[in-house]
N, C-alpha and C positions, 0 to 999 in steps of 0.2 A: 211310498210317497203319496201325500194327500193332494189331489188336484183341486185347488181352491178357485171357485168361480168368482167373478167380480162382485156378485151379489153377496156371497159369503164373506168376502174380504171386507166389504163395506159394513156388514153387520158386525163383524169382529172389531173393526177399528172404532166404530161408533160406540160399541159397548165399552171398550177400554177407556175412551175419552169420557164417557158418562160416569164410569166408576170413579175415575180420578176426580172429576168435578164434584160428584156426590160426596165423596170422602172429605174433600177440602171444605165443602159447604157445611158439613156437620162436625167440623173439628171443634174440640174444646181443649184448650191448653193454658187456661188462665191460672190454674193452680194444680197441685199434685193430685188432689182428689178428682178433679175434672180430667186431667191428662191420663192418669193411670187407671182410674175406675169409672170414668164417664159420669162422675157426679153421684154415683150410687143411687140412681133413681129409675132403673130400667124395669119395665113390666115383663111378665112371664113370656108373652109371645116373642119379644125381642131377645130375651135371654135364651129361649129354646132354639130359635132360628139361628142366632149367632153361634151357639154351641154346635149345632148341626153343621153349619158352613165351616167353622174352624176345625172340626174333626174330620171333614172330608177334603183332604188335600188332593192335588193331582196325582201324587204318589199312591194315595188310597184308591182312586179310580183305576189307575193303571195296575196297581198291585192286586186288587180284588179280581179284576177281569183276567189278569195274567194267571193268578192262582186257580181261577175257574177253568181256564184253558188247560192247566197242568193237571189239576186234581179234583175237578168237580166243585161241589158246593161246600166242601169241608171248611173253607175259610170263613163261612157264615157263622161258624161256632164262636168266633171271636166277637161277633156282633150281638147274637142273642144272649150269650152269657153276660156280656157287658151291660145289657139292659137290666138284668137282675142286679148287677153291681150298682147301676145308677139308682135303682130303687132303694137299696140298702144305704147308699151314700146320702140320698135325699132325706131319708128318715132319721138317720143317726148323726152323721158328720156335719151336714150342711148348716144346721142351726148354730152350731158352735162357731163355725167359720164366719157367718154373717154377724152374729151378735158380738163377736170379739172386735169387729171393726178393723181387722187386719188387712194389709195390702197384699201379702204373699203367703204361700203355704209354709215356707221355712219359718216365717214369723210366728206361726202357731206352735212350732216345735220349741222356739225360745220361750214362749209363754208357759208351755207345759214342762219343759226341761231346762235347757240353758243355751247360751249363744253358740256353743260348739256344734250342737246338732243342727242349729239353724244355718251356720256357715257352711258345713259340709253339704247339706241337702241343697242349699242354694247354688253351690258351686257345681255339683253334678247335674242339677237341673239346667243350668246355663249351658254346660257342655253338651248335654243331650239335646236341648233346644237348637243349638247351632248345628251340631253334626248329624243328629238324627232327624230333626224336623225341617229346619230351614234349608240345609244343603240337599236333602232328599227331595224336597219340594221343587227346588230350582232345577235339579237334574231331571225330574219327571217332566216338568214343563218344557225344558229344553229339548227333550226327545220329541215331544209333540210338534213344537215349532220347527224343529229340524226336518220333520217329515213334510212340512209345508214348504219350507225354504231349504232344501238339502245342500245348497251351495254356500250357505252362511255358516261361519265357524260357530261351534257349540259354545265357546266361551263368550262370544259376542251376544249370543241369544240369552245366555244366563245373566249377563250384565244388564241387558235390556229389560228382562223380566224383573230383576231386582230393583231397577229404577222405577218401574211402574208401581210395584207394590210399596216400595219405600216412600214414594212421593207424597202420598197422603197419610201414611202411617206415622212417619217421623214427625210430620208437621202437626197432625190433628189428634194423635193419641188414641185411646180406646174408644172414644165416642165416634171418631171417623171409622175405626175398624168395625165396630158393631153395626153402624148404620149401613156400611157397604155390605157387611155379611148378611144382613136381612135380605137385601136385593139378591145377593149371590146365592142364598139358600133357595130362593124361588127358581132362579135360573138353573141351579144344579138339579133340582127335582124335576122340573119341566124337561130340561135337555136330556137327562138320563132316562126319563120315562119314554121320551120319543125314540131314543136309540134302542131301548129294550123292545119297544113295540115293532120297530122296523127289523130288528135282528130276529125276533120271533117269527115275523112274517117271511123272512128270507129262508128260513129252514122249513117252512110249510105249516106254521102254527103250532099250538101246544101239543096236539096229538102226535104230530111228526117228531117234535122235540122229545116228548116223553118216550115214544117208541124207540128212538135212536139211543137214548141214554138210560133207559130203565135197567138195563143189564149192568151188573157190577155195582160199583159204589159211587158212580158219578153224581147221583141225586140223593145220596145218603149222608146224613150228618155224623152218625156214629161210625167210627172207623176202627180198624184193627190197631193193636199196640205198635206195629211197625210202620204205620202210616207216616209218610214224611211231613205232612202238613199238620194234622191234629190227631195224634193217638188218643183213643177214647179216655184213658186215665188222665192225660194231659188236659183234656177238655174240662174235666171237673176240678182238678187240683192246680193246674197251671194258668189257664186263661183268667180265672177270677183274680189272681194276683196281678197280672198285667192290666186287667180291666180296671181294678181299683186304683192302680197307680195312675192310669191314663185319666180316669174320670174323677178321682178323689184326691190325688196328690199333684197332678200336673198343672203347673201355673197357667199354661195356655188355656186349659179348659176352665179351671176353677175361678180364674180371674173374671170370667163372665158371670159366674154365680155371685161373686163378691160385689158385682155392680148392681145386683137386684135391689129394688127399693124395700123389700121385706123378705122374711123367711118364706112366707107363703108363695110369693112371686118367684123366688129362687127355686123352690121345690117344684112348682108347676112347670117352670121352664125346663128343668131336668127331665121331668116326666114327658114333656112334649117331645124332646129329642129322642127319648126312648121309643115312643110310638112311631116316630119317623124312621128309626133304625130298623123296625120290623120289615120295612119295604126295601131295604138295601139288598136283600137277597134277589129280588126281582129286577131291580134297576141297575145294580152294579155287578152282581156275580153271574146271574143267568146269561147276560150277553157274552161273557167269557167262555162259558160252557158251549153256547151256541156256536161261537167262533171255531171250536174244535170240530164241529160237524159240517162246516161249509167250506172247508179247504181254504182258509183265509190266507195262508202263506204259499199256496200253490205247490205244496209238497205232496206228491203221490205216495200212496201206501203208508201214510202216517198211522202208526198202530193205534187201535181203539183203546187198548189198555193204558192205564196210568203209568207214565214214566216221569222222571224228575226234570226240573227246568234245566239243569246242567246238561243232561243227556239230550234234551231237545235242542239245546244250543250247539253241542259238539257234533251230534250225529246228523241233525237236519238243518242246522243253521238258523233255528228259530229263536228269536229274542222275545220272550213272553211279555216283556214290558211294552212291546209294540202292538199287542193285541187290541187294546182299546182304540188307539188312533187308526189302525188299519181297518177296524170294524166300522168306524165313522166313515171312512172313505168308500168302503165297499157297499154298505146298505142304505146310506142316506141320500136323498135327492138334493139337488141344488137349492140353496136357500136355508135348508135345515142344517147343513154342515156348519154354517156360520153360527147358528144357535148352539149347537153341541160344542163347538170350539170355544164359544163364549162360556159355556158351562165348565169346560176344562180350565180356562183362564180364571173363572170364578174360584174354582177349587184351589188353583195356584195362589192367587192373590189373597184369598181369605186366610188360608193356612199360613202363608208367609207373613202376612201383616199381623196375624195373631201371635206368631212366634216372636217377631220383632218387638211387639209391645210387651210380651211376657219377659223377654230377656232384659229390656230396658227397665222394667219395673223391679225385677229381681236384683239387678246390679245396683240400681239407685237406692232402693229401700234396704237391702240386706248388706251392702258393702259400703257404698258411698256415704250413706247416712250415719254409719258407724264412724267413718273417718272424719266427716265434717258434721258434727252433731248440731251445729247452729245454722246449718244451711237453710236458706229460705225456700219457700214452696216453688218460687220461680227458678231458683238455682237447681233444684231437683229436676224440674222439667227440662232444663237445658242439658243436664247430665244425661237424662233419659234419652234425649234426641241424639246426643253424641254416641251413646252406647248402641243405639239402633243402627247407626251408620257403620260402626266397627263390626257389629254382628253380621251385617250384610256383606261386608268385605271378606270376612273369614268364611262365611257360607259359600260365597262365590268361588273362592280358591279351593274349597274342599269338594264341591259338587261333582266335578268330573271323575273323581275316584270311586263314586258309588257304583258305577257300571261294572266294577269287578265282582259284585255280589250276584248270586243266582237270580234274585228278584228283589224288588223294592220291599215287599212285605217281609221276606226272609231277613233282609238287612235290618229292618226296623225292629221286628218282634224278637229276634234272637238277641241282639245287643241289650234290648230293654229287659229281657228275662233274666239277665245276669245282674243288672244294676237296681232294678225295682224292688225285689223281695225284701231286703233289709229296711228300706224306707217304709214299705207297707206295714211290716211288722211293728216298727216303731210307732207309727200312727195308731195302730190298733191297740197296742198295749198302753199307749198314752191316754187314749180315750176310755178304755174299758177296764184298766187295772190301775188302781190308785197307788199301788206300791212301787210301780216302775219309777225310777229316779233318773236324774241327769247323767250320772256315771254309767248306769246300766244302758240307757238309750244310746249314748255315744259309743260304748263298747260294742253293742249290738250292730250299730251302723258300720263301725270299723271292721269288725269280724266278717260281716257280710261282704264288704268291699274287698277284703283280703281274699276270700274264697272266690269271688267273681273274677278278680285279677288273675288268680292261679288258673282258673278255667280258660279265660281268654288267652293267656300266655301259652298254655299247653296246646290249645286248639289252633290259634291263628299264627303264633310265632314258631312253636316247636313242631307243629303239624301232627300232634297226637290225636287219635280218634277217641273221643270221650265215651261213646257207646250209649249215651242217653240223649233222648230228644230234649231240646231246650225247655219245653213245657214241663218235663219231668225234673229237670234240674232246678227250675224256679222254686218249687215247694221245698226242696232239700235246702237250698240257700236260705229260704224263709225260716224254716224250723231251726236250723243251726244258729242263725242270728237271734231268733227269739229266745233260745235256750241260754245264750250268752247274756242277753238283756235281763232275763229272769234271775239267773245265777248271780250276776254282779249286783243287781238291785237288792236282792235278799241279803247279800253279804255286806252291804253298805247302809248308810243311814237312810231312813225314809225321806221322801221329798217334803218340802215345806207345804204347809196347809194351803197357802195362797196359790201355790202352783197347781194344786189338785182341785180345789173347790170349784173354780170357774171353768175348768178345762177337762172334766171327766163326766161321763154319762152316768145317770142314776135312774132308778125306776121311777122316782118322783117326777122326773121330766116327762116320761111317758104318760103318767097319770094326769099331770097338768094339761098336756096336749089333748088328752081324751076328753077332759071336762070342757076345754075350749071348743072342741069340735062338735059338741052336743047340739049347739045352735046353728051349725053350718048346714046349708042345704046339701043333700046327699051327693049331687053331681059336682059340687065344689069342694067336697071333702077329699083332701089329697091322699088319705089312706085308701079310700075306695078306688080312686084313680090308680094308685099304685098296685092295688090288688088286681084290677082289670088288666093292667099292663103285664103283670106276672103271669096271669092266666093265658093271655095272648101269646106270651113267649113259649109256654109249654105246649100250647096248641100248635104253634109253628114247628116246634121240635118234633111233636108227635106226627105231623104230616110228612116230615122228611127223615124220620128216625132211621 
């Protein structure tokens, strides 16, 4: 239970009121461009900060600290590998997305292939946004609020949080979402940094922390093949697939890139969030590791070696999703608890509002616009608002069931590892292989879905033990769906020239950009910025190898 002082409560309430006011103040809903893509005129700092805030949900904060408590810093592999993915995405995919003027990621698949691929991807994205993103965010936030007000029913808390996030998102669209996310990004960074500082101080500083955890693999990124969080092979062949899906295919993230005023602003916004992600090890994951060393749950003789989250729950009664909120209560002084809880609420509202806007955009542009081809811009905005309300209701109903999984990170990453690979493969072949056609793309997507459904049926319904970590299953699903795509494409007619010409990458594009960059000052050159980010990633990896 978190003991909230009146000062902390005032800080928290004022913050919630301010965020709702700020979101409504910056609303844009006059037309579909304004409502769904904020007028497409955002500069790179707003793109980057909104991407950071949207990607760090309350489930991310709690999941990262929980995994740190269970397994040390291994979960940071998802972040630093994803930074490399961001660089690749910014260089190759982003220009096509922005130049095409699309509203959604599935829309790009229709331009390159056909409407079948668009419809399928849009459908599974909507399902994922509701059940993986929105519901998990509500559940994580409810856990925190429930620790402050333990006598309040969880469902009432979930409904209350949904109302707060939905109040400005549904009315104001992406402009409201992004303007609040910029504020929330600063709160997240400041609040999480303060918590990390006080947590480190509580264990006696860096030297004491390092001494306690230098043995074993607590502070090691490279793990054995039987590691439950990130086996070393999965780090290299599995995480890049999930990372590309999250940063290059996920409507929640890419929608912010689509709102950039130019390709250069979009690229620099993505690189900015990459630099910010380097620090997530220190401000999100280290506190969870520290929590293992300060007897956070009052359990005597807790083993120093790594054991699973399910074993911690069954043997010691420890719910690792409570690590972050318990740490807040244990190490922070009065006044700062309100700031950190504001950071948690920031993570909740930013991620939830981002998801709501994503689902409303997908449904309106990929489904409703097909049904009502003559719908006015104002009609589309109205449909988008109704969709957001329905999304909230479904997420509210599903949120309580998420507690059945070992941890929030396990819930999210495992399900994603089954659904993402066929989509990632289709986008890659679509951009880099001109021969891939509509029939091949759809066949690859369907075969990947079939394999994923068999795996999930065997594991979750029939109770079979698969025997492979989900990060090792992801590349298998990817390769099999790619093979189907290639085989079917080669055995059927080539795609139409207009499908290929504007939607595939060529060496000429690289040469044109190289010429354009010759007159750009070195520190404004996105390629040099990207190179610096890549070097920083590998330096970070080398430090904790």
